[in-house]
C-alpha positions as CSV (number, residue, x, y, z in Angstrom):
1,X,-35.4,6.1,20.3
2,X,-38.2,4.3,22.2
3,X,-41.1,2.9,20.2
4,X,-44.7,4.1,20.8
5,X,-45.0,1.9,23.8
6,X,-41.9,3.5,25.4
7,X,-39.8,0.3,25.0
8,X,-36.6,0.3,23.0
9,X,-36.5,-2.3,20.2
10,X,-33.5,-4.5,19.7
11,X,-31.7,-2.3,17.1
12,X,-32.1,0.8,19.3
13,X,-30.8,-1.1,22.3
14,X,-27.7,-2.1,20.3
15,X,-27.3,1.5,19.1
16,X,-27.3,2.9,22.6
17,X,-25.2,0.2,24.1
18,X,-22.3,0.1,21.5
19,X,-23.0,2.8,18.9
20,X,-23.6,2.0,15.3
21,X,-20.6,0.5,13.6
22,X,-18.7,3.0,11.4
23,X,-18.7,2.1,7.7
24,X,-15.8,3.3,5.6
25,X,-16.2,3.3,1.8
26,X,-13.4,1.1,0.4
27,X,-11.7,3.9,-1.5
28,X,-8.2,3.5,-3.0
29,X,-5.9,6.5,-3.6
30,X,-3.3,6.1,-6.3
31,X,-0.4,8.6,-6.7
32,X,0.3,8.6,-10.4
33,X,4.1,8.7,-10.4
34,X,5.8,9.2,-13.7
35,X,4.9,9.0,-17.4
36,X,7.0,7.2,-20.0
37,X,8.2,10.6,-21.1
38,X,9.5,11.4,-17.6
39,X,6.7,13.7,-16.6
40,X,6.4,13.8,-12.8
41,X,2.8,13.8,-11.6
42,X,1.5,15.4,-8.4
43,X,-2.0,13.9,-9.2
44,X,-3.7,11.4,-7.0
45,X,-6.5,9.3,-8.5
46,X,-9.2,7.3,-6.8
47,X,-11.3,4.2,-7.4
48,X,-13.9,2.4,-5.2
49,X,-12.5,-1.1,-4.8
50,X,-15.9,-2.8,-4.6
51,X,-16.9,-1.6,-8.1
52,X,-15.1,-1.5,-11.4
53,X,-14.4,1.5,-13.6
54,X,-11.8,4.1,-14.5
55,X,-9.9,6.1,-11.9
56,X,-10.9,9.8,-11.3
57,X,-9.1,12.7,-9.8
58,X,-8.9,13.0,-6.0
59,X,-6.4,15.7,-5.4
60,X,-2.7,16.6,-5.5
61,X,0.4,15.8,-3.5
62,X,2.3,18.7,-2.0
63,X,5.2,17.9,-4.4
64,X,5.2,15.9,-7.6
65,X,7.3,12.8,-7.1
66,X,7.9,9.2,-8.1
67,X,9.6,6.0,-6.7
68,X,7.2,6.3,-3.7
69,X,6.1,2.8,-2.8
70,X,5.8,4.2,0.7
71,X,2.0,4.5,1.0
72,X,0.1,3.5,4.1
73,X,-3.3,4.3,5.6
74,X,-5.8,4.0,8.4
75,X,-9.6,4.1,7.7
76,X,-9.5,7.8,7.5
77,X,-6.0,9.0,6.6
78,X,-3.8,8.1,3.6
79,X,0.0,8.8,3.8
80,X,2.5,9.0,1.0
81,X,6.2,9.2,2.1
82,X,9.5,9.9,0.5
83,X,10.1,9.5,-3.2
84,X,12.1,11.5,-5.8
85,X,11.1,14.8,-7.3
86,X,12.6,16.8,-10.2
87,X,14.8,18.4,-7.5
88,X,16.0,15.1,-6.0
89,X,15.1,12.8,-3.1
90,X,12.4,13.9,-0.6
91,X,11.9,13.3,3.1
92,X,8.3,14.5,2.7
93,X,5.3,12.8,4.3
94,X,1.9,13.9,2.9
95,X,-1.5,12.9,4.1
96,X,-5.0,13.0,2.7
97,X,-8.4,12.6,4.4
98,X,-9.5,9.5,2.4
99,X,-13.2,10.0,2.6
100,X,-13.0,13.6,1.4
101,X,-11.5,14.6,-2.0
102,X,-8.9,17.4,-1.8
103,X,-5.2,18.1,-1.8
104,X,-2.5,16.7,0.5
105,X,-1.4,18.3,3.8
106,X,2.1,18.1,5.3
107,X,2.4,15.4,7.9
108,X,6.1,15.5,8.8
109,X,9.4,14.0,7.6
110,X,11.2,10.8,7.2
111,X,14.6,10.4,8.9
112,X,16.3,11.2,5.6
113,X,15.5,12.1,2.0
114,X,14.6,8.7,0.6
115,X,13.3,7.2,-2.6
116,X,12.4,3.6,-3.4
117,X,11.4,3.0,0.2
118,X,8.1,1.2,1.1
119,X,5.4,1.5,3.7
120,X,2.8,-0.8,5.3
121,X,0.3,0.0,8.0
122,X,-2.3,-1.1,10.4
123,X,-5.0,1.1,12.0
124,X,-2.6,3.0,14.2
125,X,0.9,2.9,12.7
126,X,2.5,3.4,9.3
127,X,5.9,1.7,9.0
128,X,8.4,2.6,6.3
129,X,11.5,0.5,5.4
130,X,14.6,0.7,3.3
131,X,15.1,2.9,0.3
132,X,18.0,5.0,-1.0
133,X,19.0,8.0,1.1
134,X,21.2,8.2,-1.0
135,X,22.8,4.8,-0.4
136,X,20.6,1.8,0.2
137,X,19.5,1.5,3.8
138,X,18.1,-1.2,6.1
139,X,16.4,1.4,8.3
140,X,12.8,0.8,9.5
141,X,10.9,3.9,10.8
142,X,7.3,4.6,11.8
143,X,4.7,7.3,12.6
144,X,1.4,7.2,14.4
145,X,-1.2,7.9,11.7
146,X,-3.7,9.8,13.8
147,X,-1.1,12.4,14.8
148,X,1.4,14.4,12.7
149,X,5.1,14.6,13.1
150,X,8.4,13.0,12.1
151,X,9.3,9.3,12.1
152,X,10.7,7.4,15.0
153,X,13.2,4.5,14.8
154,X,11.6,1.0,14.6
155,X,14.6,-1.3,13.9
156,X,16.4,-2.8,10.9
157,X,15.6,-4.9,7.9
158,X,17.6,-8.2,7.5
159,X,19.6,-6.3,4.8
160,X,19.7,-3.0,3.0
161,X,16.9,-2.8,0.4
162,X,15.3,-0.6,-2.2
163,X,12.8,-1.0,-5.1
164,X,10.8,-3.5,-3.0
165,X,7.3,-3.5,-1.6
166,X,5.2,-4.4,1.5
167,X,1.8,-5.1,2.9
168,X,0.3,-6.1,6.3
169,X,-2.3,-7.8,8.4
170,X,-3.4,-5.9,11.6
171,X,-0.5,-7.5,13.5
172,X,2.3,-8.4,11.0
173,X,4.0,-6.4,8.3
174,X,5.7,-8.2,5.3
175,X,8.4,-6.9,3.0
176,X,8.8,-8.5,-0.4
177,X,11.9,-8.6,-2.6
178,X,14.6,-6.0,-3.1
179,X,16.3,-4.1,-5.9
180,X,19.7,-4.5,-7.6
181,X,18.8,-7.3,-9.9
182,X,15.8,-8.6,-7.8
183,X,15.3,-11.0,-4.9
184,X,12.7,-13.6,-3.8
185,X,13.1,-12.8,-0.1
186,X,10.2,-12.1,2.3
187,X,10.7,-10.8,5.8
188,X,8.3,-9.7,8.5
189,X,7.9,-7.5,11.6
190,X,5.3,-7.2,14.3
191,X,3.8,-3.7,13.7
192,X,2.8,-2.7,17.2
193,X,6.2,-3.5,18.7
194,X,9.7,-2.3,17.5
195,X,12.5,-4.5,16.4
196,X,14.3,-6.0,13.4
197,X,12.9,-7.9,10.5
198,X,12.8,-11.7,10.5
199,X,13.0,-14.1,7.6
200,X,9.5,-15.3,6.4
201,X,10.2,-17.3,3.3
202,X,10.6,-16.8,-0.5
203,X,8.4,-15.4,-3.3
204,X,7.4,-17.5,-6.2
205,X,9.7,-15.4,-8.5
206,X,12.9,-13.4,-8.0
207,X,12.2,-9.8,-9.0
208,X,12.5,-6.2,-8.0
209,X,9.6,-3.8,-7.7
210,X,6.7,-6.2,-7.2
211,X,3.3,-4.9,-6.1
212,X,1.8,-6.2,-2.8
213,X,-1.6,-6.2,-1.1
214,X,-3.4,-8.2,1.5
215,X,-6.6,-9.2,3.4
216,X,-6.4,-9.7,7.1
217,X,-5.0,-13.2,6.5
218,X,-3.4,-13.5,3.1
219,X,-0.7,-11.4,1.3
220,X,-0.2,-11.3,-2.4
221,X,2.8,-10.2,-4.6
222,X,2.3,-9.5,-8.3
223,X,4.4,-8.5,-11.3
224,X,7.9,-7.1,-11.1
225,X,11.1,-6.6,-13.1
226,X,11.1,-8.3,-16.4
227,X,7.4,-7.5,-16.8
228,X,6.4,-10.8,-15.2
229,X,2.7,-11.5,-14.8
230,X,3.0,-13.9,-11.9
231,X,0.9,-13.5,-8.7
232,X,1.9,-15.4,-5.6
233,X,0.4,-15.6,-2.0
234,X,1.3,-16.4,1.5
235,X,-0.7,-16.9,4.7
236,X,0.5,-14.0,6.9
237,X,0.1,-15.6,10.3
238,X,2.5,-18.4,9.4
239,X,5.9,-18.4,7.7
240,X,6.9,-20.2,4.5
241,X,7.3,-19.8,0.8
242,X,4.7,-18.2,-1.4
243,X,2.4,-20.3,-3.6
244,X,1.1,-19.6,-7.1
245,X,-2.1,-17.6,-7.2
246,X,-2.5,-16.8,-10.9
247,X,-1.5,-14.1,-13.4
248,X,-2.0,-10.4,-14.0
249,X,-3.9,-9.5,-17.2
250,X,-0.7,-7.9,-18.4
251,X,2.9,-8.6,-17.2
252,X,4.4,-5.3,-15.9
253,X,6.7,-3.7,-13.3
254,X,6.6,-0.6,-11.1
255,X,2.9,-1.2,-10.3
256,X,0.8,0.2,-7.5
257,X,-1.3,-2.2,-5.5
258,X,-3.8,-1.9,-2.6
259,X,-6.9,-3.7,-1.4
260,X,-10.0,-4.1,0.5
261,X,-10.2,-7.1,2.7
262,X,-11.8,-9.0,-0.2
263,X,-10.3,-7.5,-3.4
264,X,-6.8,-6.6,-4.4
265,X,-6.2,-4.2,-7.2
266,X,-3.0,-3.7,-9.3
267,X,-2.8,-0.3,-11.1
268,X,-0.5,1.0,-13.8
269,X,3.0,-0.1,-14.3
270,X,5.7,0.6,-17.0
271,X,3.9,2.3,-19.9
272,X,0.6,0.9,-18.7
273,X,-2.7,2.4,-17.5
274,X,-4.3,-0.9,-16.7
275,X,-6.1,-1.6,-13.4
276,X,-6.6,-5.3,-12.6
277,X,-8.4,-7.0,-9.6
278,X,-8.4,-10.3,-7.9
279,X,-10.4,-11.9,-5.1
280,X,-7.8,-12.4,-2.4
281,X,-9.4,-15.4,-0.7
282,X,-9.5,-17.5,-3.9
283,X,-6.9,-18.2,-6.5
284,X,-7.1,-17.4,-10.2
285,X,-6.1,-14.9,-12.8
286,X,-6.7,-11.1,-12.5
287,X,-9.7,-9.5,-14.2
288,X,-9.9,-6.1,-15.9
289,X,-11.1,-3.4,-13.5
290,X,-10.7,-0.2,-15.6
291,X,-8.0,2.3,-16.6
292,X,-5.9,4.9,-15.0
293,X,-6.3,8.5,-16.1
294,X,-2.8,8.3,-17.6
295,X,-0.3,5.5,-18.3
296,X,2.1,5.7,-15.5
297,X,4.8,3.9,-13.5
298,X,6.7,4.3,-10.3
299,X,3.4,5.0,-8.6
300,X,1.9,4.0,-5.2
301,X,-1.5,3.3,-3.6
302,X,-3.3,3.0,-0.3
303,X,-6.9,2.5,0.8
304,X,-9.4,2.9,3.6
305,X,-10.2,-0.8,3.8
306,X,-6.9,-2.8,3.4
307,X,-6.0,-6.0,5.2
308,X,-3.9,-4.2,7.8
309,X,-7.1,-2.6,9.3
310,X,-9.3,-4.2,11.9
């Protein structure tokens, strides 16, 4: 509004020219997966990445399921795709409104019932790769996050993969490792186009089921089969092998990971309720963040502020 002299001050001029920038609280959603006693959870917990503390309840998935690394998000919507329920593999895609606690809503369907697939996203697209449907596939598929509906074909991974993970900058998506004994392979795609994966380089360890997160410029992988505690990193805009970053507080596998553009968090894992965090732009060991509401594995996470968002 004008000041008492009828002249707009600088902040008001900015507001009327461009609008105030929208601020999204860096909330992470964590789908709890499975307990050590094979209880399937439909519960989704939340933490605010810029703080520390224990996770709290956010809402429920439409179906309790595990093996769902396929979690992607925009600033406003968080998607959880595929996985396995007590009744078998699912083609379900759920979505939450991240800034408002509540239960999931049906979004659409994957091309096939699929567990152990993985998703990455930028502000507009969520891209899902690989998994078991029921045989291991190299399929890449995508949805537009702001709409609802079924996936469309994107292209193919360099090989059929499951029990792996992924993360992204606003332009590039990276897929890390693969199942069946583990792998150190990293490949990448350009998110806003379609096409096949291309070799990027190698991880610092050869594992299955690592956790991954990113800022706009740097991607991290952490943990994995054998309960390793290693964290490695790459610069997303280049190609090449990962470098050592540091260690998790506890070595574990089947972890969920997501991030703001500054902090990465690693949550849960086999028989673990631990949440760790790191500062992505630096290197060093992870620090205790808090605890999950339950010890769980085969879980997944997304956030309103990860490195794939502008």
